[in-house]
MDTraj code that builds the backbone (N, CA, C; nanometers):
import mdtraj as md
import numpy as np

residues = "UNK UNK UNK UNK UNK UNK UNK UNK UNK UNK UNK UNK UNK UNK UNK UNK UNK UNK UNK UNK UNK UNK UNK UNK UNK UNK UNK UNK UNK UNK UNK UNK UNK UNK UNK UNK UNK UNK UNK UNK UNK UNK UNK UNK UNK UNK UNK UNK UNK UNK UNK UNK UNK UNK UNK UNK UNK UNK UNK UNK UNK UNK UNK UNK UNK UNK UNK UNK UNK UNK UNK UNK UNK UNK UNK UNK UNK UNK UNK UNK UNK UNK UNK UNK UNK UNK UNK UNK UNK UNK UNK UNK UNK UNK UNK UNK UNK UNK UNK UNK UNK UNK UNK UNK UNK UNK UNK UNK UNK UNK UNK UNK UNK UNK UNK UNK UNK UNK UNK UNK UNK UNK UNK UNK UNK UNK UNK UNK UNK UNK UNK UNK UNK UNK UNK UNK UNK UNK UNK UNK UNK UNK UNK UNK UNK UNK UNK UNK UNK UNK UNK UNK UNK UNK UNK UNK UNK UNK UNK UNK UNK UNK UNK UNK UNK UNK UNK UNK UNK UNK UNK UNK UNK UNK UNK UNK UNK UNK UNK UNK UNK UNK UNK UNK UNK UNK UNK UNK UNK UNK UNK UNK UNK".split()
xyz = np.array([
    [0.1022, -0.1295, -0.0128],
    [-0.0207, 0.0117, 0.0321],
    [0.0951, 0.1029, -0.0096],
    [0.0329, 0.2381, -0.0814],
    [0.1328, 0.3474, -0.0993],
    [0.1076, 0.4461, 0.0376],
    [0.2100, 0.5041, 0.0747],
    [0.2182, 0.6205, 0.1817],
    [0.0861, 0.7105, 0.1635],
    [0.0773, 0.7280, 0.0512],
    [-0.0782, 0.8220, 0.0017],
    [-0.1850, 0.7584, 0.0576],
    [-0.2246, 0.6376, 0.0240],
    [-0.3181, 0.5684, 0.0489],
    [-0.3135, 0.5545, 0.2130],
    [-0.2461, 0.5288, 0.2825],
    [-0.2115, 0.5039, 0.3938],
    [-0.2625, 0.6104, 0.4885],
    [-0.2065, 0.7575, 0.4512],
    [-0.2476, 0.8744, 0.4928],
    [-0.4007, 0.9025, 0.4978],
    [-0.4599, 0.8805, 0.3793],
    [-0.5730, 0.8767, 0.3409],
    [-0.6781, 0.8104, 0.4289],
    [-0.6644, 0.6615, 0.4694],
    [-0.7069, 0.5784, 0.5336],
    [-0.7064, 0.6522, 0.6881],
    [-0.5869, 0.7122, 0.7260],
    [-0.5711, 0.7424, 0.8539],
    [-0.6727, 0.8531, 0.8730],
    [-0.6848, 0.9526, 0.7566],
    [-0.7449, 1.0655, 0.7923],
    [-0.9053, 1.0025, 0.7753],
    [-0.9348, 0.9317, 0.6955],
    [-1.0796, 0.8646, 0.7074],
    [-1.1344, 0.8350, 0.8268],
    [-1.0238, 0.7484, 0.8835],
    [-1.0486, 0.6949, 1.0313],
    [-1.0448, 0.7789, 1.1146],
    [-0.9626, 0.8686, 1.1190],
    [-0.9764, 1.0092, 1.2466],
    [-1.0945, 1.1090, 1.1933],
    [-1.1672, 1.1017, 1.0803],
    [-1.3023, 1.1650, 1.0648],
    [-1.4065, 1.0842, 1.1369],
    [-1.3925, 0.9342, 1.1036],
    [-1.5024, 0.8567, 1.1416],
    [-1.5155, 0.8362, 1.2930],
    [-1.3772, 0.8500, 1.3383],
    [-1.3779, 0.8473, 1.5291],
    [-1.4191, 1.0069, 1.5282],
    [-1.3957, 1.1178, 1.4709],
    [-1.4451, 1.2390, 1.5314],
    [-1.5898, 1.2463, 1.5216],
    [-1.6501, 1.1619, 1.4029],
    [-1.7834, 1.1777, 1.4007],
    [-1.8575, 1.1117, 1.4877],
    [-1.7777, 0.9769, 1.5473],
    [-1.8775, 0.9131, 1.6497],
    [-1.8721, 0.9913, 1.7827],
    [-1.7325, 1.0490, 1.8132],
    [-1.7301, 1.1208, 1.9434],
    [-1.8147, 1.2349, 1.9183],
    [-1.8592, 1.3203, 1.8137],
    [-1.9586, 1.4120, 1.7931],
    [-2.0904, 1.3621, 1.8164],
    [-2.1246, 1.2308, 1.7908],
    [-2.2863, 1.1617, 1.8028],
    [-2.2644, 1.1605, 1.9059],
    [-2.1870, 1.0715, 1.9800],
    [-2.2030, 1.0410, 2.1049],
    [-2.1957, 1.1480, 2.2204],
    [-2.1498, 1.2747, 2.1988],
    [-2.1528, 1.4102, 2.2741],
    [-2.2665, 1.4613, 2.2615],
    [-2.3280, 1.4527, 2.1328],
    [-2.4536, 1.5228, 2.1075],
    [-2.5454, 1.4378, 2.1820],
    [-2.5554, 1.3028, 2.1738],
    [-2.6756, 1.2008, 2.2676],
    [-2.6334, 1.2432, 2.4023],
    [-2.5465, 1.2555, 2.4433],
    [-2.5107, 1.2999, 2.5922],
    [-2.5839, 1.4180, 2.6387],
    [-2.5469, 1.5055, 2.5358],
    [-2.6041, 1.6435, 2.5891],
    [-2.7474, 1.6595, 2.5662],
    [-2.8263, 1.5599, 2.5040],
    [-2.9796, 1.5362, 2.4769],
    [-3.0663, 1.4777, 2.5949],
    [-2.9676, 1.3967, 2.6429],
    [-2.9781, 1.3063, 2.7562],
    [-2.9875, 1.3848, 2.8574],
    [-2.8873, 1.4522, 2.8749],
    [-2.8520, 1.5191, 3.0151],
    [-2.9460, 1.6505, 3.0123],
    [-2.9479, 1.7246, 2.8781],
    [-3.0747, 1.8219, 2.9012],
    [-3.2195, 1.7391, 2.9238],
    [-3.2637, 1.6502, 2.8472],
    [-3.3985, 1.6152, 2.8875],
    [-3.4053, 1.5810, 3.0064],
    [-3.2958, 1.5167, 3.1159],
    [-3.3179, 1.4833, 3.2234],
    [-3.3281, 1.6188, 3.3156],
    [-3.2639, 1.7501, 3.2725],
    [-3.2538, 1.8465, 3.3233],
    [-3.3862, 1.9342, 3.3291],
    [-3.4571, 1.8987, 3.2299],
    [-3.6029, 1.9545, 3.2084],
    [-3.7000, 1.8728, 3.2681],
    [-3.7001, 1.7515, 3.2823],
    [-3.7977, 1.6850, 3.3067],
    [-3.7923, 1.5932, 3.4849],
    [-3.8820, 1.5592, 3.5135],
    [-3.8687, 1.4618, 3.6206],
    [-4.0033, 1.3976, 3.6468],
    [-3.9644, 1.2956, 3.7255],
    [-4.0979, 1.2240, 3.7609],
    [-4.0782, 1.1619, 3.8790],
    [-4.1938, 1.1311, 3.9443],
    [-4.1991, 1.0630, 4.0585],
    [-4.3410, 1.0148, 4.0627],
    [-4.3276, 0.8774, 4.1567],
    [-4.4615, 0.8030, 4.1472],
    [-4.4850, 0.7956, 4.3282],
    [-4.6038, 0.7868, 4.3820],
    [-4.6466, 0.7651, 4.5456],
    [-4.7417, 0.6927, 4.5193],
    [-4.7753, 0.6026, 4.6056],
    [-4.8704, 0.4988, 4.6357],
    [-4.9116, 0.5651, 4.7746],
    [-5.0362, 0.6063, 4.7640],
    [-5.1059, 0.6133, 4.8862],
    [-5.2304, 0.5360, 4.8922],
    [-5.2354, 0.4888, 5.0233],
    [-5.3112, 0.4014, 5.0358],
    [-5.4540, 0.4402, 5.1344],
    [-5.5644, 0.4610, 5.1073],
    [-5.6669, 0.5309, 5.1757],
    [-5.7453, 0.4163, 5.2275],
    [-5.7667, 0.4550, 5.3529],
    [-5.8434, 0.3526, 5.4761],
    [-5.9589, 0.4378, 5.5291],
    [-6.0610, 0.3697, 5.4928],
    [-6.1699, 0.4641, 5.5817],
    [-6.1763, 0.4063, 5.7028],
    [-6.2212, 0.5076, 5.7971],
    [-6.2498, 0.4889, 5.9298],
    [-6.3487, 0.3827, 5.9800],
    [-6.3319, 0.3575, 6.1118],
    [-6.4314, 0.2901, 6.1434],
    [-6.5044, 0.3577, 6.2663],
    [-6.6247, 0.4062, 6.2487],
    [-6.7045, 0.4503, 6.3544],
    [-6.8135, 0.3426, 6.4173],
    [-6.8020, 0.3291, 6.5263],
    [-6.8854, 0.2143, 6.5697],
    [-6.9122, 0.2519, 6.7568],
    [-7.0022, 0.2968, 6.7969],
    [-7.0815, 0.3371, 6.9179],
    [-7.1632, 0.2118, 6.9831],
    [-7.1525, 0.2100, 7.0843],
    [-7.2112, 0.1183, 7.1856],
    [-7.2918, 0.2123, 7.2988],
    [-7.4236, 0.1927, 7.3110],
    [-7.4949, 0.2877, 7.3950],
    [-7.5191, 0.1762, 7.5180],
    [-7.4718, 0.2140, 7.6394],
    [-7.4955, 0.1453, 7.7698],
    [-7.6026, 0.2052, 7.8324],
    [-7.6991, 0.1651, 7.8773],
    [-7.8206, 0.1871, 7.9600],
    [-7.8270, 0.0921, 8.0899],
    [-7.8499, 0.1876, 8.1813],
    [-7.8996, 0.1022, 8.3284],
    [-8.0438, 0.1593, 8.3418],
    [-8.1448, 0.0802, 8.3193],
    [-8.2372, 0.1229, 8.3515],
    [-8.3829, 0.0186, 8.3997],
    [-8.4037, 0.0761, 8.5353],
    [-8.5107, -0.0139, 8.5749],
    [-8.6429, 0.0455, 8.6098],
    [-8.7258, 0.0487, 8.4878],
    [-8.8615, 0.1117, 8.5042],
    [-8.9295, 0.0654, 8.6073],
    [-9.0220, 0.1612, 8.7052],
    [-9.1169, 0.0883, 8.7953],
    [-9.2579, 0.0402, 8.7430],
    [-9.3245, -0.0514, 8.7908],
    [-9.4356, -0.1082, 8.7558],
    [-9.5052, 0.0229, 8.7445],
    [-9.5572, 0.1042, 8.8103],
    [-9.6288, 0.2177, 8.8030],
    [-9.5725, 0.3438, 8.8443],
    [-9.5763, 0.4399, 8.7673],
    [-9.5343, 0.5910, 8.7919],
    [-9.6343, 0.6357, 8.8499],
    [-9.5225, 0.7228, 8.9652],
    [-9.6216, 0.7963, 9.0454],
    [-9.5533, 0.9364, 9.0619],
    [-9.6275, 1.0203, 9.0728],
    [-9.5758, 1.1611, 9.1008],
    [-9.4590, 1.1811, 9.2249],
    [-9.3562, 1.2663, 9.1839],
    [-9.2132, 1.2992, 9.2423],
    [-9.1544, 1.1571, 9.2642],
    [-9.1694, 1.0660, 9.1768],
    [-9.0493, 0.9671, 9.1711],
    [-8.9367, 0.9748, 9.1058],
    [-8.8279, 0.9258, 9.1536],
    [-8.7107, 0.9383, 9.0946],
    [-8.6647, 0.8030, 9.0392],
    [-8.6530, 0.7892, 8.9009],
    [-8.6188, 0.6846, 8.8483],
    [-8.4825, 0.6458, 8.7889],
    [-8.3833, 0.5568, 8.8289],
    [-8.2574, 0.5381, 8.7921],
    [-8.2401, 0.5111, 8.6396],
    [-8.2047, 0.6107, 8.5295],
    [-8.1611, 0.5712, 8.4302],
    [-7.9977, 0.6518, 8.3547],
    [-7.9418, 0.5575, 8.3790],
    [-7.7731, 0.5924, 8.3565],
    [-7.7602, 0.5471, 8.1998],
    [-7.7110, 0.6674, 8.1346],
    [-7.6794, 0.6422, 7.9902],
    [-7.5496, 0.6916, 7.9423],
    [-7.4629, 0.5976, 7.9125],
    [-7.3292, 0.6075, 7.8383],
    [-7.2921, 0.5815, 7.7265],
    [-7.2007, 0.6418, 7.6390],
    [-7.1899, 0.5953, 7.5023],
    [-7.0017, 0.5559, 7.4967],
    [-6.9951, 0.4108, 7.4211],
    [-6.8767, 0.3686, 7.4152],
    [-6.8037, 0.3888, 7.2866],
    [-6.7012, 0.4203, 7.2416],
    [-6.6155, 0.4363, 7.1422],
    [-6.5701, 0.2762, 7.1019],
    [-6.6163, 0.2061, 7.0177],
    [-6.5798, 0.0562, 6.9818],
    [-6.5473, 0.0774, 6.8418],
    [-6.5072, 0.1783, 6.7682],
    [-6.4672, 0.1710, 6.6500],
    [-6.2896, 0.2101, 6.6513],
    [-6.2496, 0.1852, 6.5360],
    [-6.0931, 0.1809, 6.5122],
    [-6.0352, 0.3682, 6.5254],
    [-6.1099, 0.4492, 6.5632],
    [-6.0456, 0.5697, 6.5237],
    [-6.1202, 0.6485, 6.6524],
    [-6.0628, 0.7702, 6.6936],
    [-6.1057, 0.8521, 6.7653],
    [-6.2449, 0.9218, 6.7192],
    [-6.3362, 0.9744, 6.8097],
    [-6.4617, 1.0241, 6.7399],
    [-6.5250, 1.1304, 6.8245],
    [-6.6200, 1.2338, 6.7688],
    [-6.7065, 1.3135, 6.8498],
    [-6.8080, 1.2319, 6.8690],
    [-6.9014, 1.2429, 6.9684],
    [-7.0246, 1.1937, 7.0106],
    [-7.1390, 1.2971, 7.0145],
    [-7.2791, 1.2660, 6.9421],
    [-7.3857, 1.3353, 7.0084],
    [-7.4985, 1.2492, 7.0263],
    [-7.5974, 1.2855, 7.1154],
    [-7.7080, 1.2137, 7.1305],
    [-7.8450, 1.3029, 7.1235],
    [-7.9412, 1.2043, 7.0946],
    [-8.0758, 1.2663, 7.1170],
    [-8.1325, 1.1740, 7.2232],
    [-8.2299, 1.2433, 7.2617],
    [-8.3466, 1.1762, 7.3614],
    [-8.4532, 1.1810, 7.3138],
    [-8.5302, 1.0624, 7.2879],
    [-8.6083, 1.0771, 7.2072],
    [-8.7584, 1.0096, 7.3048],
    [-8.8775, 1.0806, 7.3098],
    [-8.9560, 1.0480, 7.4078],
    [-9.1106, 0.9951, 7.3202],
    [-9.1495, 0.8760, 7.3355],
    [-9.2844, 0.8407, 7.2445],
    [-9.3753, 0.9371, 7.2842],
    [-9.3876, 1.0136, 7.4068],
    [-9.4791, 1.1182, 7.4345],
    [-9.4492, 1.2385, 7.4897],
    [-9.4423, 1.3099, 7.3914],
    [-9.4136, 1.4624, 7.4274],
    [-9.4682, 1.5155, 7.5099],
    [-9.6117, 1.4902, 7.5437],
    [-9.6864, 1.5741, 7.6481],
    [-9.6502, 1.5310, 7.7880],
    [-9.5802, 1.4477, 7.7823],
    [-9.5342, 1.4182, 7.9331],
    [-9.3884, 1.5002, 7.9664],
    [-9.3192, 1.5683, 7.8550],
    [-9.1844, 1.6078, 7.8774],
    [-9.1842, 1.7219, 7.9877],
    [-9.3040, 1.7989, 7.9935],
    [-9.2931, 1.9351, 8.1226],
    [-9.2998, 1.8646, 8.2359],
    [-9.3226, 1.7464, 8.2617],
    [-9.3492, 1.6839, 8.3766],
    [-9.2151, 1.6046, 8.4208],
    [-9.1090, 1.5950, 8.3541],
    [-8.9827, 1.5479, 8.3463],
    [-8.8702, 1.6222, 8.3937],
    [-8.8017, 1.5972, 8.4644],
    [-8.6551, 1.6375, 8.4816],
    [-8.5694, 1.5477, 8.4344],
    [-8.4990, 1.5482, 8.3264],
    [-8.3807, 1.4513, 8.2633],
    [-8.2666, 1.4823, 8.3623],
    [-8.2219, 1.6070, 8.4222],
    [-8.1042, 1.6174, 8.4695],
    [-7.9619, 1.5538, 8.3995],
    [-7.9694, 1.6212, 8.2953],
    [-7.8127, 1.5422, 8.2171],
    [-7.6995, 1.6421, 8.2517],
    [-7.5884, 1.5826, 8.2668],
    [-7.4587, 1.6067, 8.2806],
    [-7.3944, 1.7509, 8.2043],
    [-7.4458, 1.8294, 8.2347],
    [-7.4014, 1.9658, 8.1927],
    [-7.2510, 2.0028, 8.1723],
    [-7.1989, 1.9754, 8.2514],
    [-7.0287, 1.9777, 8.2348],
    [-6.9622, 1.9276, 8.1526],
    [-7.0151, 1.8245, 8.0999],
    [-6.9315, 1.7187, 7.9952],
    [-6.9970, 1.7032, 7.8577],
    [-7.1393, 1.7182, 7.8768],
    [-7.2621, 1.7474, 7.7770],
    [-7.3184, 1.8942, 7.7424],
    [-7.3107, 1.8944, 7.5952],
    [-7.4325, 2.0507, 7.5943],
    [-7.5189, 2.0236, 7.5168],
    [-7.6290, 2.0797, 7.5425],
    [-7.7441, 2.0658, 7.4733],
    [-7.7814, 2.1742, 7.3708],
    [-7.7768, 2.1261, 7.2474],
    [-7.7656, 2.2421, 7.1438],
    [-7.9041, 2.2803, 7.0904],
    [-7.9523, 2.4100, 7.0182],
    [-8.1007, 2.4155, 6.9380],
    [-8.1189, 2.3028, 6.8536],
    [-8.0278, 2.2253, 6.8218],
    [-8.0880, 2.1368, 6.7115],
    [-8.1337, 2.0045, 6.7862],
    [-8.1478, 1.9993, 6.9572],
    [-8.2129, 1.9088, 7.0145],
    [-8.0980, 1.8021, 7.0686],
    [-7.9561, 1.7883, 6.9880],
    [-7.8822, 1.7105, 7.0116],
    [-7.7653, 1.7370, 7.1411],
    [-7.7522, 1.6511, 7.2212],
    [-7.6516, 1.6635, 7.3379],
    [-7.5018, 1.6311, 7.2773],
    [-7.4137, 1.7262, 7.2861],
    [-7.2986, 1.6969, 7.2532],
    [-7.1720, 1.6829, 7.3481],
    [-7.1235, 1.5639, 7.3446],
    [-7.0068, 1.5394, 7.4155],
    [-6.8682, 1.6420, 7.3701],
    [-6.8244, 1.7170, 7.4887],
    [-6.7381, 1.8341, 7.4913],
    [-6.5934, 1.7875, 7.4198],
    [-6.5669, 1.6189, 7.4345],
    [-6.4476, 1.5954, 7.3854],
    [-6.4350, 1.4563, 7.3001],
    [-6.3363, 1.4541, 7.2034],
    [-6.3302, 1.3433, 7.1454],
    [-6.3004, 1.2275, 7.2164],
    [-6.3775, 1.0996, 7.1835],
    [-6.3388, 0.9554, 7.2561],
    [-6.2388, 0.9004, 7.1952],
    [-6.1666, 0.8642, 7.2668],
    [-6.0262, 0.7656, 7.2198],
    [-6.1033, 0.6383, 7.2146],
    [-6.0429, 0.5421, 7.1467],
    [-6.0607, 0.4052, 7.0964],
    [-6.0907, 0.3369, 7.2327],
    [-6.1899, 0.2915, 7.2587],
    [-6.2524, 0.2286, 7.3577],
    [-6.2732, 0.3038, 7.5192],
    [-6.2748, 0.4100, 7.4656],
    [-6.3097, 0.5309, 7.5718],
    [-6.4732, 0.5331, 7.6016],
    [-6.5095, 0.5921, 7.7063],
    [-6.6567, 0.5864, 7.7292],
    [-6.6822, 0.7367, 7.7992],
    [-6.7947, 0.7570, 7.7518],
    [-6.8365, 0.8996, 7.8067],
    [-6.8838, 0.9140, 7.9339],
    [-6.8929, 1.0169, 8.0019],
    [-6.9614, 1.0350, 8.1313],
    [-7.1052, 0.9928, 8.1038],
    [-7.1628, 0.9864, 8.2207],
    [-7.3019, 0.9558, 8.1938],
    [-7.4079, 1.0861, 8.1721],
    [-7.4871, 1.0983, 8.0360],
    [-7.5243, 1.1632, 7.9709],
    [-7.6809, 1.2171, 8.0687],
    [-7.7055, 1.0791, 8.1392],
    [-7.8214, 1.1065, 8.2343],
    [-7.7929, 1.0174, 8.3427],
    [-7.8064, 1.0484, 8.4669],
    [-7.8312, 0.9277, 8.5842],
    [-7.9580, 0.8970, 8.6127],
    [-8.0302, 0.9935, 8.5993],
    [-8.1819, 0.9551, 8.6791],
    [-8.2836, 1.0521, 8.5851],
    [-8.4076, 0.9868, 8.5903],
    [-8.5391, 1.0977, 8.5632],
    [-8.6552, 1.1103, 8.6643],
    [-8.6566, 1.2491, 8.6912],
    [-8.7369, 1.2789, 8.8160],
    [-8.8594, 1.3371, 8.7565],
    [-8.9844, 1.2518, 8.8117],
    [-9.1024, 1.2776, 8.7762],
    [-9.1592, 1.3915, 8.8716],
    [-9.2037, 1.5002, 8.8031],
    [-9.2832, 1.6222, 8.8598],
    [-9.3725, 1.5710, 8.9750],
    [-9.4032, 1.6105, 9.0904],
    [-9.5057, 1.6058, 9.1659],
    [-9.6270, 1.6360, 9.1345],
    [-9.6436, 1.7194, 9.0132],
    [-9.7923, 1.7762, 8.9771],
    [-9.7968, 1.7007, 8.8685],
    [-9.7557, 1.6076, 8.8300],
    [-9.7558, 1.5268, 8.6880],
    [-9.8878, 1.4711, 8.6666],
    [-10.0021, 1.5073, 8.5630],
    [-10.1387, 1.4249, 8.5937],
    [-10.1433, 1.2924, 8.5629],
    [-10.2304, 1.2452, 8.6642],
    [-10.2356, 1.0894, 8.6689],
    [-10.2649, 1.0364, 8.5434],
    [-10.3359, 1.0841, 8.4407],
    [-10.3996, 1.0494, 8.3413],
    [-10.2434, 1.0129, 8.2408],
    [-10.1260, 1.1277, 8.2385],
    [-10.0351, 1.1084, 8.1564],
    [-9.9384, 0.9916, 8.2318],
    [-9.9209, 0.9667, 8.3462],
    [-9.8454, 0.8668, 8.4174],
    [-9.8942, 0.7320, 8.3963],
    [-10.0290, 0.7078, 8.4082],
    [-10.0836, 0.5979, 8.3843],
    [-10.0504, 0.5236, 8.2339],
    [-10.0484, 0.6384, 8.1283],
    [-10.0346, 0.5930, 7.9960],
    [-9.8634, 0.5467, 8.0102],
    [-9.7687, 0.5771, 8.0631],
    [-9.6476, 0.5925, 8.0744],
    [-9.5632, 0.6430, 7.9589],
    [-9.4282, 0.6178, 7.9301],
    [-9.3580, 0.6795, 7.8190],
    [-9.2111, 0.5759, 7.8170],
    [-9.1979, 0.6056, 7.7115],
    [-9.0564, 0.5457, 7.6396],
    [-8.9645, 0.6476, 7.6362],
    [-8.8314, 0.6288, 7.6453],
    [-8.7392, 0.7530, 7.6380],
    [-8.6153, 0.6557, 7.5808],
    [-8.6257, 0.6807, 7.4277],
    [-8.4823, 0.6238, 7.3559],
    [-8.3945, 0.7148, 7.3585],
    [-8.2490, 0.6487, 7.3158],
    [-8.1203, 0.7255, 7.3104],
    [-8.0955, 0.6801, 7.1818],
    [-8.0716, 0.7916, 7.0872],
    [-8.0136, 0.7866, 6.9505],
    [-7.8632, 0.8225, 6.9602],
    [-7.7603, 0.7860, 6.9017],
    [-7.6369, 0.8538, 6.9108],
    [-7.5714, 0.8523, 6.7563],
    [-7.5102, 0.9436, 6.7448],
    [-7.4048, 0.9439, 6.6263],
    [-7.2444, 0.9811, 6.6686],
    [-7.1863, 0.9340, 6.5715],
    [-7.0338, 0.9868, 6.5896],
    [-6.9835, 1.0602, 6.4409],
    [-6.8718, 1.1267, 6.4680],
    [-6.7810, 1.1847, 6.3491],
    [-6.6292, 1.1292, 6.3947],
    [-6.5591, 1.1293, 6.3111],
    [-6.4386, 1.0763, 6.3276],
    [-6.3568, 1.2206, 6.3765],
    [-6.2746, 1.2376, 6.4531],
    [-6.1882, 1.3150, 6.5158],
    [-6.0987, 1.4073, 6.3903],
    [-6.0232, 1.2988, 6.2955],
    [-5.9597, 1.3335, 6.2174],
    [-5.8516, 1.4377, 6.2445],
    [-5.8646, 1.5606, 6.1451],
    [-5.7862, 1.6721, 6.1865],
    [-5.7736, 1.7755, 6.3063],
    [-5.9188, 1.7336, 6.3691],
    [-5.9520, 1.8334, 6.4724],
    [-5.9096, 1.8111, 6.6192],
    [-5.8771, 1.9029, 6.6963],
    [-5.8252, 1.8966, 6.8248],
    [-5.9319, 1.8050, 6.9079],
    [-5.8786, 1.7645, 7.0203],
    [-5.9673, 1.6727, 7.0919],
    [-6.0935, 1.7443, 7.1550],
    [-6.0618, 1.9098, 7.1893],
    [-6.1575, 1.9720, 7.2161],
    [-6.2578, 2.0477, 7.1238],
    [-6.2085, 2.0051, 7.0383],
    [-6.2875, 2.1186, 6.9243],
    [-6.4188, 2.0449, 6.8462],
    [-6.5172, 1.9928, 6.9572],
    [-6.6286, 1.9330, 6.9040],
    [-6.7049, 2.0100, 6.8136],
    [-6.7301, 2.1768, 6.8461],
    [-6.8125, 2.2373, 6.7624],
    [-6.7672, 2.2726, 6.6396],
    [-6.6325, 2.2739, 6.6326],
    [-6.5659, 2.2612, 6.4781],
    [-6.5960, 2.1732, 6.4113],
    [-6.6149, 2.0516, 6.4807],
    [-6.6048, 1.9201, 6.3933],
    [-6.7446, 1.9137, 6.3450],
    [-6.8450, 1.9208, 6.4463],
    [-6.9933, 1.8970, 6.3829],
    [-7.0090, 2.0142, 6.2629],
    [-6.9577, 2.1403, 6.3053],
    [-7.0159, 2.2283, 6.1881],
    [-6.9191, 2.1682, 6.0429],
    [-6.8301, 2.0990, 6.0776],
    [-6.7638, 2.0644, 5.9481],
    [-6.8502, 1.9355, 5.8862],
    [-6.9156, 1.8648, 5.9960],
    [-6.9937, 1.7436, 5.9377],
    [-7.1347, 1.7835, 5.8726],
    [-7.1618, 1.8939, 5.9492],
    [-7.3126, 1.9710, 5.8774],
    [-7.2756, 2.0228, 5.7370],
    [-7.1970, 2.0845, 5.7202],
    [-7.1284, 2.1413, 5.5932],
    [-7.1394, 2.0372, 5.5123],
    [-7.0666, 1.9100, 5.5296],
    [-7.0486, 1.8168, 5.4283],
    [-7.1616, 1.7201, 5.3917],
    [-7.2644, 1.7356, 5.4969],
    [-7.3844, 1.6696, 5.4693],
    [-7.4577, 1.7744, 5.3673],
    [-7.4563, 1.9203, 5.3994],
    [-7.5592, 2.0084, 5.3312],
    [-7.4886, 1.9869, 5.1728],
    [-7.3621, 1.9721, 5.1744],
    [-7.2951, 1.9739, 5.0454],
    [-7.3447, 1.8518, 4.9726],
    [-7.3455, 1.7201, 5.0346],
    [-7.3806, 1.6182, 4.9573],
    [-7.5094, 1.6283, 4.9341],
    [-7.6165, 1.6666, 5.0110],
    [-7.7557, 1.6686, 4.9405],
    [-7.7816, 1.7578, 4.8511],
    [-7.7040, 1.8552, 4.8634],
    [-7.7031, 1.9626, 4.7363],
    [-7.6628, 1.8772, 4.6050],
    [-7.5614, 1.8324, 4.5968],
    [-7.4981, 1.7580, 4.4592],
    [-7.5518, 1.6236, 4.4388],
    [-7.6803, 1.5890, 4.5248],
    [-7.7355, 1.4464, 4.5034],
    [-7.6205, 1.3438, 4.5572],
    [-7.5414, 1.3547, 4.5984],
    [-7.4673, 1.2194, 4.7015],
    [-7.5320, 1.1975, 4.8223],
    [-7.5448, 1.0591, 4.8167],
    [-7.6238, 0.9762, 4.9040],
    [-7.5013, 0.9747, 5.0337],
])
top = md.Topology()
chain = top.add_chain()
for i, resn in enumerate(residues, 1):
    res = top.add_residue(resn, chain, resSeq=i)
    for name in ("N", "CA", "C"):
        top.add_atom(name, md.element.get_by_symbol(name[0]), res)
traj = md.Trajectory(xyz[None], top)
């Protein structure tokens, strides 16, 4: 092979090597630039619904016959049997509203608040397994209660609801129940059941 041909081959090989280096550098620049201007991230969030489960505990021994001035023991407490802390509210429902003016239910006003909506609200969130103070301890029948009402008798039912504590502070029962009502109203307006 001639000396001229060898030089031409060396030049062609050098040019080819330079072209390969330039293409490699350009590919790296595109990759680095692409990585610089883009970002990806993936997270998996597992959402687990809370569990609200209340148990109403009552100790009630009704007399065979109601008498004016009688005091009847009726203890009412609520236990959080769920898997998360919750706020509690109760309603006391009489089957005969006519006798209500003649009954003194004597609720615990230190730990419970009766609101305008008729519910008694417990002032603190209940931890898992925790039990409220007694909402009621007794029912006192007025001395001037009419005999005809006492003969009919009455039934006092306890209805309880709970709302998960979630992000609310333990003593923020009012804020939590306002949030609950707002969500209930929004759900009804949107047709959500």
